[in-house]
N, CA and C of each residue as an Amber inpcrd file, in Angstrom:
protein
   420
 -29.1320000  14.1750000 -32.3110000 -29.0180000  12.7990000 -32.7340000
 -29.9630000  12.5810000 -33.9030000 -30.3800000  11.3520000 -34.1310000
 -31.1970000  11.0690000 -35.3090000 -32.5330000  11.7950000 -35.2520000
 -32.8600000  12.5810000 -36.3190000 -34.0980000  13.3530000 -36.3400000
 -35.2280000  12.6040000 -37.0430000 -34.9030000  11.5490000 -37.7630000
 -35.9450000  10.8460000 -38.5080000 -36.7370000   9.9420000 -37.5780000
 -37.9730000   9.6390000 -38.0230000 -38.8510000   8.7910000 -37.2250000
 -39.2310000   7.5590000 -38.0260000 -39.5860000   6.5100000 -37.3270000
 -40.0760000   5.3110000 -37.9870000 -41.5330000   5.5360000 -38.3700000
 -42.1210000   4.5850000 -39.0970000 -43.5040000   4.7230000 -39.5720000
 -44.4960000   4.8270000 -38.4250000 -44.2040000   4.1920000 -37.2680000
 -45.1460000   4.2330000 -36.1520000 -44.9440000   5.4500000 -35.2500000
 -44.0880000   6.3860000 -35.6260000 -43.9050000   7.6050000 -34.8480000
 -42.7610000   7.5660000 -33.8540000 -42.1660000   6.3860000 -33.6550000
 -41.0260000   6.3010000 -32.7300000 -39.7660000   6.7890000 -33.4400000
 -38.8700000   7.4540000 -32.6930000 -37.6380000   7.9140000 -33.3310000
 -36.7230000   6.7330000 -33.6510000 -35.9220000   6.9080000 -34.7120000
 -34.9350000   5.8820000 -35.0700000 -33.9300000   5.7280000 -33.9440000
 -33.3720000   4.5170000 -33.8460000 -32.3070000   4.3010000 -32.8690000
 -31.0740000   5.0620000 -33.3360000 -30.3650000   5.7000000 -32.4010000
 -29.1770000   6.4480000 -32.8120000 -28.0840000   5.5090000 -33.3200000
 -27.3180000   6.0180000 -34.2400000 -26.1960000   5.2630000 -34.7990000
 -25.0620000   5.3050000 -33.7850000 -24.2200000   4.2630000 -33.7870000
 -23.1810000   4.1520000 -32.7560000 -22.2520000   5.3580000 -32.7250000
 -21.9060000   5.9270000 -33.8800000 -21.0140000   7.0950000 -33.8360000
 -21.7060000   8.2920000 -33.2020000 -23.0350000   8.3470000 -33.2870000
 -23.7610000   9.4150000 -32.6060000 -23.7390000   9.2110000 -31.0920000
 -23.8120000   7.9550000 -30.6690000 -23.7690000   7.6650000 -29.2370000
 -22.4000000   7.9950000 -28.6500000 -21.3630000   7.7970000 -29.4320000
 -20.0090000   8.0540000 -28.9560000 -19.6170000   9.5180000 -29.0810000
 -20.3940000  10.2860000 -29.7750000 -20.0670000  11.6930000 -29.9790000
 -20.2490000  12.4700000 -28.6830000 -19.3620000  13.3910000 -28.4580000
 -19.4120000  14.2010000 -27.2480000 -20.0840000  15.5410000 -27.5200000
 -20.5480000  15.7230000 -28.7240000 -21.1660000  16.9910000 -29.0600000
 -20.1450000  17.9590000 -29.6230000 -20.6330000  19.0950000 -29.9790000
 -19.7440000  20.0950000 -30.5690000 -19.5240000  21.2280000 -29.5740000
 -18.4030000  21.8840000 -29.7480000 -18.1000000  23.0280000 -28.9000000
 -17.5340000  22.6100000 -27.5600000 -16.6790000  23.4440000 -27.0150000
 -16.0790000  23.1530000 -25.7140000 -15.0390000  22.0530000 -25.8160000
 -14.1010000  22.1010000 -24.9500000 -13.0430000  21.0930000 -24.9570000
 -13.5630000  19.7820000 -24.3790000 -13.1080000  18.7020000 -24.9520000
 -13.5120000  17.3800000 -24.4870000 -13.0940000  17.1700000 -23.0350000
 -11.9080000  17.6410000 -22.6810000 -11.4220000  17.4790000 -21.3070000
 -12.3400000  18.1810000 -20.3100000 -12.8300000  19.3530000 -20.6630000
 -13.7170000  20.0860000 -19.7580000 -15.0080000  19.3120000 -19.5000000
 -15.4790000  18.5910000 -20.4900000 -16.7020000  17.8130000 -20.3130000
 -16.4630000  16.5810000 -19.4440000 -15.2280000  16.0750000 -19.4430000
 -14.9260000  14.8620000 -18.6930000 -14.5150000  15.1350000 -17.2580000
 -14.1700000  16.3660000 -16.9240000 -13.7390000  16.6880000 -15.5640000
 -14.9100000  16.5990000 -14.5940000 -14.6520000  16.0520000 -13.4140000
 -15.6860000  15.9780000 -12.3890000 -15.8620000  17.3180000 -11.6930000
 -14.7640000  18.0260000 -11.5210000 -14.8040000  19.3480000 -10.9080000
 -14.3560000  20.3600000 -11.9530000 -14.9950000  21.5180000 -12.0000000
 -14.5470000  22.5190000 -12.9700000 -13.1440000  23.0020000 -12.6240000
 -12.4500000  23.4120000 -13.6590000 -11.0950000  23.9170000 -13.4370000
 -11.1480000  25.1900000 -12.6090000 -10.2180000  25.2770000 -11.6850000
 -10.1430000  26.4540000 -10.8330000  -9.3390000  27.5310000 -11.5420000
  -9.8100000  28.7560000 -11.4640000  -9.0630000  29.8530000 -12.0800000
  -7.8000000  30.1510000 -11.2860000  -7.7720000  29.7360000 -10.0070000
  -6.5900000  29.9580000  -9.1700000  -5.4070000  29.1270000  -9.6490000
  -5.6810000  27.8890000 -10.0730000  -4.5800000  27.0030000 -10.4400000
  -3.9080000  27.4550000 -11.7270000  -4.6280000  28.1650000 -12.5710000
  -4.0260000  28.6540000 -13.7940000  -3.6840000  27.5320000 -14.7640000
  -4.1830000  26.3340000 -14.5260000  -3.9330000  25.2420000 -15.4400000
  -2.5930000  24.5570000 -15.2500000  -1.8160000  24.9880000 -14.2700000
  -0.5220000  24.3400000 -14.0490000  -0.6160000  23.4210000 -12.8420000
   0.1150000  22.3450000 -12.9120000   0.1330000  21.3950000 -11.8070000
   1.1550000  21.8210000 -10.7750000   0.8580000  21.5240000  -9.5410000
   1.8010000  21.8080000  -8.4670000   2.3570000  20.4900000  -7.9620000
   3.6630000  20.4290000  -7.8520000   4.3180000  19.2370000  -7.3320000
   4.6330000  19.4700000  -5.8710000   4.2220000  18.5310000  -5.0440000
   4.4940000  18.6500000  -3.6150000   5.3540000  17.4750000  -3.1790000
   6.2030000  17.7250000  -2.2140000   7.0690000  16.6780000  -1.6920000
   6.2880000  15.8720000  -0.6580000   6.3050000  14.5570000  -0.8310000
   5.6420000  13.6720000   0.1200000   6.5360000  13.5600000   1.3460000
   5.9930000  13.7670000   2.5420000   6.8340000  13.6880000   3.7460000
   7.4210000  12.2930000   3.9170000   8.6400000  12.2540000   4.4120000
   9.3300000  10.9770000   4.6230000   8.6190000  10.1880000   5.7240000
   8.3800000   8.9340000   5.4370000   7.7310000   8.0630000   6.4110000
   8.7730000   7.5200000   7.3750000   8.3730000   7.3230000   8.6060000
   9.3070000   6.7820000   9.5900000   9.4050000   5.2640000   9.4970000
   8.6650000   4.6550000   8.5720000   8.7110000   3.2000000   8.4170000
  10.1160000   2.7540000   8.0330000  10.7220000   3.4450000   7.0800000
  12.0660000   3.0580000   6.6510000  13.0790000   3.2460000   7.7680000
  12.9430000   4.3220000   8.5180000  13.8590000   4.5510000   9.6420000
  13.7310000   3.4400000  10.6760000  12.5000000   3.0570000  10.9690000
  12.2780000   2.0060000  11.9590000  12.7920000   0.6640000  11.4520000
  12.6150000   0.4240000  10.1490000  13.1120000  -0.8130000   9.5640000
  14.6370000  -0.8410000   9.5730000  15.2630000   0.2930000   9.2660000
  16.7250000   0.3710000   9.3050000  17.2430000   0.1650000  10.7220000
  16.4820000   0.5310000  11.7080000  16.8700000   0.3210000  13.1070000
  16.6580000  -1.1420000  13.5120000  15.5990000  -1.7590000  13.0100000
  15.2490000  -3.1240000  13.4020000  16.1630000  -4.1720000  12.7720000
  16.4880000  -4.0110000  11.4940000  17.2750000  -5.0290000  10.7970000
  18.6540000  -5.2560000  11.4120000  19.3960000  -4.2220000  11.8180000
  20.6770000  -4.4850000  12.4850000  20.5090000  -5.2280000  13.8130000
  19.4450000  -4.9400000  14.5450000  19.1900000  -5.6590000  15.7960000
  18.9550000  -7.1410000  15.5190000  18.2170000  -7.4190000  14.4630000
  17.9600000  -8.8080000  14.0820000  19.2610000  -9.4820000  13.6580000
  20.0950000  -8.7800000  12.9150000  21.3790000  -9.3370000  12.4780000
  22.2840000  -9.6120000  13.6790000  22.2870000  -8.7090000  14.6610000
  23.0930000  -8.9150000  15.8690000  22.6070000 -10.1390000  16.6450000
  21.3120000 -10.2870000  16.7560000  20.7550000 -11.4410000  17.4700000
  21.1110000 -12.7420000  16.7530000  21.0550000 -12.7310000  15.4310000
  21.4300000 -13.9230000  14.6650000  22.9100000 -14.2460000  14.8450000
  23.7500000 -13.2230000  14.8230000  25.1930000 -13.4240000  15.0010000
  25.4960000 -13.9550000  16.4030000  24.8250000 -13.4130000  17.4030000
  25.0200000 -13.8740000  18.7810000  24.6180000 -15.3430000  18.9100000
  23.5060000 -15.7040000  18.3030000  23.0530000 -17.0900000  18.3330000
  24.0450000 -18.0020000  17.6200000  24.5620000 -17.5530000  16.4750000
  25.5440000 -18.3540000  15.7380000  26.7910000 -18.5910000  16.5800000
  27.2640000 -17.5350000  17.2580000  28.4520000 -17.6730000  18.1120000
  28.1820000 -18.6240000  19.2770000  27.0060000 -18.5300000  19.8660000
  26.6500000 -19.4340000  20.9620000  26.5940000 -20.8780000  20.4780000
  26.1000000 -21.0750000  19.2660000  26.0100000 -22.4290000  18.7200000
  27.3970000 -23.0110000  18.4490000  28.3650000 -22.1440000  18.0970000
  29.7300000 -22.6140000  17.8430000  30.4530000 -22.9620000  19.1420000
  30.1880000 -22.2120000  20.2020000  30.9390000 -22.3980000  21.4460000
  30.2530000 -23.3240000  22.4540000  29.0200000 -23.6650000  22.2340000
  28.2750000 -24.5070000  23.1800000  28.0310000 -25.8830000  22.5720000
  27.7500000 -26.8540000  23.4230000  27.4480000 -28.1920000  22.8990000
  26.1750000 -28.1760000  22.0480000  26.1440000 -29.0330000  21.0470000
  25.0290000 -29.0700000  20.0930000  23.7090000 -29.4160000  20.7630000
  23.7600000 -30.2700000  21.8000000  22.4990000 -30.6750000  22.4270000
  21.8200000 -29.5250000  23.1670000  22.5660000 -28.4570000  23.4190000
  21.9750000 -27.2870000  24.0780000  20.9320000 -26.6140000  23.1780000
  21.1290000 -26.7370000  21.8620000  20.2340000 -26.0840000  20.9040000
  19.2760000 -27.0630000  20.2340000  19.2940000 -28.3080000  20.6770000
  18.3960000 -29.3230000  20.1390000  17.0620000 -29.2200000  20.8720000
  16.0440000 -28.7400000  20.1880000  14.7590000 -28.5160000  20.8610000
  14.0440000 -29.8260000  21.1670000  14.4930000 -30.9280000  20.5630000
  13.8870000 -32.2250000  20.8600000  14.5260000 -32.8800000  22.0810000
  15.6660000 -32.3590000  22.5160000  16.3660000 -32.9000000  23.6780000
  15.9150000 -32.1410000  24.9190000  15.0700000 -32.7610000  25.7360000
  14.5250000 -32.1010000  26.9190000  14.9900000 -32.8620000  28.1550000
  16.2820000 -32.8040000  28.4130000  16.8200000 -33.4930000  29.5910000
  16.6430000 -32.6580000  30.8520000  16.7220000 -31.3580000  30.6930000
  16.5780000 -30.4810000  31.8550000  15.0940000 -30.3150000  32.1750000
  14.8220000 -29.4840000  33.1200000  13.4240000 -29.2900000  33.5240000
  12.6110000 -28.7020000  32.3730000  11.3780000 -29.1170000  32.3030000
  10.5160000 -28.6510000  31.2190000  10.1100000 -27.1930000  31.3940000
  10.3320000 -26.6280000  32.5760000   9.9980000 -25.2160000  32.7930000
  10.7780000 -24.3170000  31.8490000  12.0640000 -24.6300000  31.6510000
  12.8850000 -23.8180000  30.7500000  12.3840000 -23.9290000  29.3160000
  11.9700000 -25.1300000  28.9360000  11.4590000 -25.3250000  27.5810000
  10.1740000 -24.5370000  27.3940000   9.2920000 -24.6200000  28.3630000
   8.0340000 -23.8760000  28.2840000   8.3110000 -22.3800000  28.2370000
   9.2680000 -21.9250000  29.0340000   9.6290000 -20.5100000  29.0270000
  10.1660000 -20.1100000  27.6570000  11.0090000 -20.9720000  27.0640000
  11.5650000 -20.6780000  25.7510000  10.4570000 -20.6180000  24.6980000
   9.5210000 -21.5470000  24.7680000   8.4150000 -21.5670000  23.8090000
   7.5530000 -20.3190000  23.9770000   7.2900000 -19.9520000  25.2230000
   6.5100000 -18.7290000  25.4690000   7.2410000 -17.5070000  24.9340000
   8.5500000 -17.4740000  25.1680000   9.3480000 -16.3480000  24.6720000
   9.3140000 -16.3130000  23.1420000   9.4910000 -17.4770000  22.5090000
   9.4590000 -17.5460000  21.0480000   8.0920000 -17.1220000  20.5220000
   7.0360000 -17.5520000  21.2040000   5.6870000 -17.1650000  20.7870000
   5.4930000 -15.6630000  20.9480000   6.0490000 -15.1220000  22.0330000
   5.9600000 -13.6760000  22.2430000   6.7050000 -12.9060000  21.1750000
   7.8910000 -13.3960000  20.8110000   8.6680000 -12.7460000  19.7490000
   7.9140000 -12.8330000  18.4280000   7.3500000 -14.0080000  18.1390000
   6.5920000 -14.1720000  16.8950000   5.3860000 -13.2400000  16.8730000
   4.7010000 -13.1300000  18.0000000   3.5520000 -12.2370000  18.0850000
   3.9800000 -10.7900000  17.9020000   5.0960000 -10.4260000  18.5440000
   5.6180000  -9.0690000  18.4090000   5.9820000  -8.7870000  16.9530000
   6.6130000  -9.7690000  16.2840000   6.9990000  -9.5790000  14.8850000
   5.7670000  -9.4490000  14.0010000   4.7270000 -10.2370000  14.2720000
   3.4910000 -10.1060000  13.4940000   2.8870000  -8.7190000  13.6810000
   2.9110000  -8.2330000  14.9130000   2.3850000  -6.9020000  15.2000000
   3.1730000  -5.8460000  14.4320000   4.5090000  -5.9640000  14.4660000
   5.3580000  -4.9890000  13.7760000   5.1270000  -5.0340000  12.2710000
   4.9980000  -6.2550000  11.7270000   4.7510000  -6.3940000  10.2940000
   3.4030000  -5.7820000   9.9390000   2.3940000  -6.0340000  10.7600000
   1.0750000  -5.4370000  10.5150000   1.1570000  -3.9190000  10.5850000
   1.9250000  -3.4290000  11.5440000   2.1160000  -1.9890000  11.6820000
   2.7960000  -1.4180000  10.4350000   3.8080000  -2.1130000   9.9400000
   4.5070000  -1.6710000   8.7340000   3.5800000  -1.7120000   7.5270000
   2.7360000  -2.7350000   7.4510000   1.7850000  -2.8080000   6.3390000
   0.8340000  -1.6150000   6.3650000   0.3660000  -1.2610000   7.5480000
  -0.5270000  -0.1080000   7.6670000   0.1910000   1.1530000   7.1980000
   1.4470000   1.3060000   7.6040000   2.2210000   2.4760000   7.1860000
   2.3820000   2.5000000   5.6670000   2.6990000   1.3540000   5.0770000
   2.8700000   1.2750000   3.6250000   1.5540000   1.6020000   2.9270000
   0.4440000   1.0820000   3.4430000  -0.8590000   1.3880000   2.8490000
  -1.1780000   2.8690000   2.9430000  -0.7910000   3.5010000   4.0480000
  -1.0060000   4.9450000   4.1790000  -0.1850000   5.7060000   3.1460000
   1.0520000   5.2660000   2.9290000   1.9070000   5.9190000   1.9370000
   1.3100000   5.7500000   0.5440000   0.8570000   4.5310000   0.2320000
   0.2540000   4.2790000  -1.0760000  -1.0050000   5.1150000  -1.2390000
  -1.8130000   5.1900000  -0.1850000  -3.0430000   5.9770000  -0.2340000
  -2.7380000   7.4520000  -0.4550000  -1.7270000   7.9510000   0.2400000
  -1.3530000   9.3580000   0.0640000  -0.8890000   9.6010000  -1.3610000
  -0.1160000   8.6750000  -1.9050000   0.3410000   8.8090000  -3.2900000
  -0.8170000   8.7850000  -4.2600000  -1.7790000   7.9010000  -4.0140000
  -2.9500000   7.8270000  -4.8840000  -3.7680000   9.1080000  -4.8010000
  -3.8960000   9.6680000  -3.6020000  -4.6390000  10.9170000  -3.4510000
  -3.9520000  12.0480000  -4.2020000  -2.6280000  12.0650000  -4.1790000
  -1.8860000  13.0930000  -4.9140000  -2.1270000  12.9330000  -6.4060000
  -2.0830000  11.6790000  -6.8950000  -2.3260000  11.4450000  -8.3190000
  -3.7410000  11.8420000  -8.7100000  -4.7070000  11.4880000  -7.8710000
  -6.0970000  11.8270000  -8.1760000  -6.2880000  13.3360000  -8.1940000
  -5.7140000  14.0290000  -7.2170000  -5.8660000  15.4870000  -7.2050000
  -5.1740000  16.1050000  -8.4040000  -4.0610000  15.5200000  -8.8460000
  -3.3820000  16.0310000 -10.0380000  -4.2520000  15.8160000 -11.2690000
  -4.9560000  14.6870000 -11.3290000  -5.8410000  14.4330000 -12.4630000
  -7.0180000  15.3990000 -12.4720000  -7.5370000  15.7290000 -11.2850000
  -8.6450000  16.6820000 -11.2200000  -8.2130000  18.0680000 -11.6630000
  -6.9680000  18.3910000 -11.4480000  -6.4880000  19.7320000 -11.7850000
  -6.2330000  19.8820000 -13.2740000  -6.0480000  18.7590000 -13.9820000
  -5.7710000  18.8750000 -15.4170000  -7.0300000  19.0280000 -16.2030000
């Protein structure tokens, strides 16, 4: 860097292009790598197939079940009196209403659990993909 000194003996501040310089000799990429290149890899990247996640299979299984349940409900609504599906109409015993609410809450809780489970699976897939990209960057 700067070899000159100021009058008081302190060295001059380096010029910005000197600060940005990586020095001479050797490849710039080799200086930037965190791990030295392996002689085994030979400088070529290896492509690996990411294993298929069962998240999509489970989702493909779940969505038709949901569609069937919706269709069954639609058919029941067409063939039954409207007041049967009116949640504000509580003419019958309240036990059935409470049971229905508990069931709905259970279904909602189950769906939240499944969604959380799917999110974890998706995050694992993203993490695995990121690890593959990072390892590919280290190899270059």
